[in-house]
VOKOL-571759 format. One line per 3 residues: number of its first residue (from 1); their letters; for each residue x, y, z of N, C-alpha, C, O. Coordinates in Angstrom, 3 decimals. Layout:
BEGIN
NUM) a) X/Y/Z/X/Y/Z/X/Y/Z/X/Y/Z  ...
This chain:
BEGIN
1) mpk) 0.905/-1.320/-0.017/0.088/-0.147/0.335/0.835/1.227/0.107/1.866/1.378/0.762  0.338/2.529/-0.971/1.355/3.619/-0.759/1.238/4.371/0.330/0.183/4.623/0.913  2.657/4.852/0.710/2.599/5.686/1.723/1.681/6.886/1.205/1.246/7.101/0.073
4) lkt) 1.530/7.574/2.354/0.231/8.637/2.462/1.143/9.844/1.994/0.767/10.622/1.117  2.390/9.951/2.647/3.168/10.944/2.336/3.820/11.081/0.690/4.138/12.111/0.096  3.893/9.442/0.148/4.196/9.559/-1.558/2.795/10.008/-2.124/2.821/10.794/-3.070
7) lla) 1.713/9.637/-1.697/0.520/10.255/-2.448/0.162/11.691/-2.256/-0.569/12.234/-3.084  0.601/12.318/-1.271/0.287/13.803/-1.120/1.287/14.571/-1.544/0.946/15.752/-1.607  2.645/14.316/-1.935/3.603/14.903/-2.145/3.545/15.500/-3.510/3.885/16.683/-3.525
10) ppl) 3.208/14.996/-4.646/2.961/15.550/-5.919/1.929/16.967/-6.034/2.180/18.059/-6.542  0.995/16.599/-5.523/0.181/17.742/-5.357/0.037/18.949/-4.627/-0.429/20.029/-4.990  0.597/18.527/-3.347/0.663/19.576/-2.086/1.419/21.006/-2.757/0.990/22.078/-2.332
13) pai) 2.209/21.026/-3.493/2.940/22.363/-4.095/1.434/23.090/-4.894/0.983/24.206/-4.637  0.947/22.242/-5.753/-0.188/22.731/-6.627/-1.409/23.393/-5.431/-1.911/24.512/-5.532  -1.612/22.719/-4.683/-2.769/22.680/-3.921/-2.128/24.189/-3.000/-2.863/25.166/-2.856
16) val) -1.059/24.169/-2.589/-0.774/25.498/-2.063/-0.800/26.867/-2.644/-1.200/27.915/-2.138  -0.217/26.600/-3.977/-0.085/27.856/-4.832/-1.466/28.026/-5.385/-1.805/29.182/-5.641  -2.282/27.094/-5.602/-3.755/27.623/-5.649/-4.599/28.270/-4.930/-5.377/29.128/-5.347
19) gll) -4.438/27.734/-3.366/-4.669/28.429/-2.426/-4.253/30.063/-2.135/-5.026/30.917/-1.702  -3.032/30.228/-2.440/-2.770/31.689/-2.394/-3.057/32.240/-3.885/-2.873/33.456/-3.952  -3.398/31.736/-4.903/-3.979/32.503/-6.182/-5.596/32.933/-5.838/-6.201/33.902/-6.298
22) lag) -6.067/31.979/-4.951/-7.721/32.112/-4.762/-7.482/33.303/-3.795/-8.100/34.354/-3.970  -6.476/33.139/-2.641/-6.808/34.093/-1.895/-6.344/35.558/-2.245/-6.788/36.447/-1.518  -5.542/35.894/-3.225/-5.256/37.127/-3.944/-6.473/37.602/-4.808/-6.872/38.763/-4.908
25) vmq) -7.031/36.397/-5.465/-8.113/37.001/-6.273/-9.489/37.320/-5.406/-10.461/37.914/-5.871  -9.398/36.887/-4.260/-10.576/37.281/-3.565/-10.357/38.491/-2.628/-11.215/39.188/-2.085  -8.812/38.594/-2.554/-8.610/40.210/-1.852/-9.074/41.264/-3.119/-9.739/42.273/-2.885
28) aah) -8.683/40.933/-4.317/-8.579/42.075/-5.374/-10.316/41.947/-5.743/-10.732/42.785/-6.543  -10.860/41.402/-5.444/-12.391/41.299/-6.096/-13.128/42.214/-5.014/-13.970/43.070/-5.285  -12.560/41.810/-3.462/-13.513/42.597/-2.255/-12.664/44.085/-2.515/-13.177/44.993/-1.861
31) aqg) -11.831/44.387/-3.089/-11.131/45.830/-2.847/-11.944/46.465/-3.994/-12.090/47.681/-3.865  -12.546/45.872/-5.169/-12.893/46.451/-6.053/-14.208/47.228/-5.855/-14.464/48.071/-6.716  -15.192/47.039/-4.704/-16.073/48.131/-4.474/-15.656/49.004/-3.287/-16.425/49.417/-2.419
34) lpt) -14.569/49.192/-3.348/-14.123/50.350/-2.137/-13.857/51.538/-3.148/-13.536/51.579/-4.336  -14.161/52.614/-2.050/-13.647/54.008/-2.518/-12.204/54.002/-2.935/-11.299/53.644/-2.180  -12.036/54.396/-4.118/-10.476/54.500/-4.794/-9.726/55.732/-4.973/-10.268/56.667/-5.562
37) fev) -8.546/55.835/-4.534/-7.900/57.118/-4.895/-6.464/56.866/-5.195/-5.884/56.109/-4.417  -5.909/57.279/-6.011/-4.632/57.452/-6.848/-3.477/58.201/-6.124/-3.662/59.367/-5.777  -2.419/57.645/-5.909/-1.332/58.144/-5.501/-0.252/58.013/-6.323/-0.007/56.808/-6.388
40) vak) 0.802/58.864/-7.227/1.888/58.699/-7.779/3.002/59.077/-7.207/3.054/60.177/-6.655  4.143/58.184/-7.242/5.425/58.565/-6.638/6.313/58.830/-7.876/6.140/58.302/-8.975  7.332/59.756/-7.547/8.102/59.971/-8.456/9.322/60.863/-7.885/9.190/61.793/-7.089
43) dgr) 10.526/60.408/-8.441/11.430/61.036/-7.767/11.252/62.067/-6.198/11.220/63.258/-5.888  11.184/60.917/-5.636/10.591/61.145/-3.868/9.972/62.226/-3.269/10.161/62.945/-2.289  8.842/62.064/-4.542/7.532/62.929/-4.072/6.091/62.082/-4.201/5.898/61.297/-5.129
46) ltp) 5.498/62.238/-3.571/4.254/61.539/-3.541/3.138/62.706/-3.856/3.061/63.784/-3.266  2.293/62.244/-4.920/1.405/63.075/-5.522/-0.037/62.544/-5.456/-0.096/61.419/-5.952  -1.085/62.944/-5.054/-1.307/64.723/-4.136/-0.836/64.791/-3.094/-0.520/63.692/-2.638
49) eti) -0.579/65.854/-2.311/-0.009/65.625/-0.824/-1.094/65.537/0.242/-0.910/65.255/1.426  -2.286/65.828/-0.369/-3.555/65.519/0.644/-4.523/65.002/-0.264/-4.710/65.379/-1.421  -5.160/64.051/0.396/-6.571/63.404/-0.323/-7.544/63.438/1.078/-7.244/63.131/2.231
52) evp) -8.803/63.926/0.523/-10.058/63.987/1.538/-10.757/62.252/1.348/-11.135/61.899/0.231  -10.844/61.418/2.391/-11.476/60.499/2.224/-12.425/60.081/3.449/-12.200/60.532/4.572  -13.461/59.231/3.208/-14.474/59.196/4.158/-14.022/58.541/5.123/-13.201/57.653/4.894
55) agk) -14.451/58.819/6.466/-13.990/58.265/7.620/-14.931/57.166/8.286/-16.155/57.294/8.249  -14.263/56.000/8.942/-15.052/55.011/9.316/-15.194/53.916/8.002/-15.733/52.847/8.291  -14.752/54.100/6.581/-14.609/53.166/5.496/-13.270/52.749/5.298/-12.320/53.481/5.576
58) rik) -13.135/51.512/4.791/-11.810/51.069/4.187/-11.828/51.681/2.740/-12.775/51.672/1.954  -10.436/52.275/2.538/-10.374/52.645/0.901/-9.222/51.838/0.480/-8.385/51.365/1.249  -9.241/51.716/-0.786/-8.327/51.615/-1.666/-7.302/52.446/-2.349/-7.622/53.056/-3.369
61) lti) -6.164/52.515/-1.898/-5.189/53.517/-3.133/-4.496/53.025/-4.161/-3.774/52.090/-3.815  -4.460/53.200/-4.885/-3.583/52.623/-5.831/-2.374/53.362/-6.278/-2.606/54.465/-6.772  -1.235/53.019/-6.216/-0.056/53.635/-6.065/0.912/53.396/-7.529/1.316/52.254/-7.745
64) kne) 1.153/54.173/-8.213/2.158/54.038/-9.703/3.172/54.778/-9.129/3.024/55.845/-8.534  4.583/53.973/-9.391/5.753/54.716/-9.191/6.478/54.902/-10.660/7.093/54.134/-11.401  6.101/56.330/-10.726/6.680/56.693/-12.097/7.932/57.295/-11.832/8.364/58.117/-12.641
67) grg) 8.558/57.017/-10.851/10.113/57.551/-10.476/11.482/56.523/-11.067/11.415/55.470/-11.701  12.415/57.104/-10.700/13.588/56.255/-11.444/14.291/55.092/-10.551/15.160/54.279/-10.868  13.637/55.291/-9.373/14.284/54.254/-7.998/12.820/53.615/-7.641/11.695/53.851/-8.083
70) pie) 13.322/52.690/-6.637/12.166/52.181/-5.883/11.367/52.945/-4.589/11.963/53.804/-3.938  10.323/52.656/-4.353/9.587/53.520/-3.281/9.310/52.268/-2.469/9.377/51.086/-2.808  8.935/52.902/-1.147/8.431/52.021/0.143/7.208/52.603/0.329/7.504/53.654/0.897
73) fen) 5.841/52.577/0.190/4.987/53.368/0.470/4.566/52.921/1.900/4.598/51.691/1.894  4.200/53.363/3.082/3.824/52.958/4.266/2.967/53.809/5.104/2.800/54.993/4.811  2.377/53.232/6.203/1.800/54.089/7.337/1.916/53.110/8.396/1.116/52.203/8.168
76) ldl) 2.609/52.898/9.516/2.887/52.041/10.293/1.826/51.966/11.112/1.512/50.800/11.352  1.126/52.821/11.654/-0.068/52.851/12.261/-1.154/51.810/11.829/-1.702/50.906/12.459  -1.279/52.251/10.525/-2.281/51.449/9.925/-1.651/49.807/9.215/-2.261/48.973/8.546
79) rve) -0.767/49.813/9.513/0.049/48.407/9.126/-0.131/48.275/7.759/-0.522/47.180/7.352  0.104/49.300/6.851/0.071/49.306/5.563/1.406/49.695/5.002/1.968/50.747/5.308  1.882/48.828/4.191/3.031/48.895/3.394/3.325/48.150/1.822/2.887/47.031/1.554
82) kvl) 4.037/48.875/0.978/4.075/48.275/-0.356/5.180/48.851/-0.785/5.298/50.075/-0.834  6.085/48.038/-1.132/7.294/48.159/-2.134/7.121/48.129/-3.636/6.757/47.110/-4.224  7.356/49.122/-4.164/7.049/49.359/-5.927/8.578/49.515/-6.369/9.313/50.374/-5.882
85) apg) 9.011/48.529/-7.413/9.937/49.058/-8.224/9.515/49.971/-9.214/8.325/50.145/-9.479  10.619/50.672/-9.875/10.283/52.002/-11.012/9.289/51.394/-12.078/9.590/50.354/-12.664  8.446/51.863/-12.252/7.431/51.628/-13.020/6.427/50.641/-13.143/5.767/50.171/-14.070
88) ass) 6.560/50.390/-11.311/5.642/49.725/-11.347/4.159/49.960/-10.573/4.313/50.823/-9.708  2.964/49.529/-10.610/1.887/49.856/-9.976/1.006/48.726/-8.948/1.005/47.537/-9.266  0.467/49.069/-8.041/-0.161/48.376/-7.088/-1.051/48.829/-6.623/-1.558/49.808/-7.171
91) fvv) -1.628/48.278/-5.370/-2.669/48.818/-4.544/-2.463/48.419/-3.060/-1.580/47.601/-2.801  -3.175/48.911/-2.133/-3.286/48.539/-0.577/-4.811/49.332/-0.265/-5.354/50.350/-0.693  -5.095/48.464/0.537/-6.385/48.743/1.223/-6.238/49.198/2.680/-5.574/48.546/3.486
94) tpp) -6.763/50.139/2.941/-6.762/50.088/4.443/-7.715/49.929/5.119/-8.813/49.859/4.568  -7.589/49.810/6.700/-8.538/49.549/7.461/-9.654/50.796/7.586/-9.326/51.863/7.068  -11.083/50.701/8.316/-11.782/51.830/8.347/-10.785/52.693/9.228/-9.982/52.351/10.097
97) lrp) -11.119/53.942/8.696/-10.205/54.937/8.859/-10.887/56.069/10.223/-11.961/56.663/10.131  -10.122/56.122/11.187/-10.681/57.158/12.349/-10.504/58.771/11.633/-9.611/59.272/10.950  -11.623/59.211/12.082/-11.606/61.094/11.586/-10.190/61.373/12.179/-9.798/60.977/13.277
100) gah) -9.450/62.154/11.233/-8.380/62.665/11.470/-7.578/62.543/10.121/-8.010/62.054/9.077  -6.059/63.192/10.383/-5.064/62.953/9.502/-4.309/61.459/9.576/-3.972/61.127/10.713  -4.062/60.693/8.691/-2.915/59.593/8.772/-2.083/59.941/7.676/-2.539/60.118/6.547
103) tfi) -0.871/60.046/7.965/0.209/60.289/7.003/0.994/59.283/6.650/1.698/58.622/7.414  0.876/59.144/5.396/1.800/58.055/4.621/3.155/58.414/4.026/3.169/59.468/3.391  4.294/57.737/4.112/5.597/58.264/3.592/6.091/57.329/2.449/5.543/56.305/2.040
106) def) 6.998/57.782/2.117/7.866/56.979/1.207/9.055/56.777/1.841/9.913/57.657/1.908  9.218/55.336/2.466/10.204/55.463/3.473/11.687/55.663/2.919/12.585/56.038/3.672  11.900/55.398/1.585/13.074/55.743/0.869/13.509/57.070/0.580/14.634/57.373/0.183
109) hpe) 12.241/58.101/0.874/12.439/59.549/0.809/11.396/60.145/2.089/10.362/60.781/1.887  11.889/59.809/3.292/11.057/60.500/4.245/10.998/61.474/4.423/10.017/61.759/5.110  11.789/62.541/4.054/11.533/64.132/3.948/10.710/64.738/2.932/9.954/65.669/3.210
112) tgk) 10.828/64.193/1.603/9.965/64.819/0.800/8.867/63.799/0.318/7.838/64.260/-0.175  8.998/62.696/0.411/7.866/61.405/0.170/6.867/61.585/1.164/6.987/60.797/2.102  5.881/62.409/1.248/4.843/62.689/2.326/3.413/62.730/1.758/3.253/63.041/0.578
115) mql) 2.602/62.497/2.372/1.251/62.622/1.859/0.302/62.293/3.220/0.690/61.693/4.222  -0.979/62.819/2.996/-1.780/62.626/4.164/-3.270/62.480/3.344/-3.710/63.095/2.372  -3.880/61.317/4.228/-5.094/61.017/4.207/-6.068/61.912/5.021/-5.727/61.910/6.204
118) iak) -6.948/62.523/4.834/-7.888/63.444/5.588/-9.057/62.708/5.773/-9.903/62.860/4.891  -9.357/61.865/6.791/-10.469/61.236/7.040/-11.671/61.796/7.519/-11.575/61.970/8.733  -12.789/62.159/7.058/-13.808/63.267/7.205/-15.090/62.440/7.289/-16.179/63.000/7.417
């Protein structure tokens, strides 16, 4: 009788890969219905510098790196972080935002790469 380990070994990586793919697809599908705002990073600057967003709601930020170097877009309080190579685009989804200002930075350019979400 074949060992269980031998029977599971070949399909296990495929099962894990399928699970990861489905998780990513589900997250992307869920993010489609969220209020969406665009942020552009270019040469150490984040544009726009201020975005008004609804308080108490999750939001989706699409990020485009149009600069010549990598960026690390983040807000540690919200546990949001995304690293993008030059020319890359991606998105992050925030947790529901408390009213007030939430500062995001480009960790590679912390002095000039700043923007604020103003949740109202």
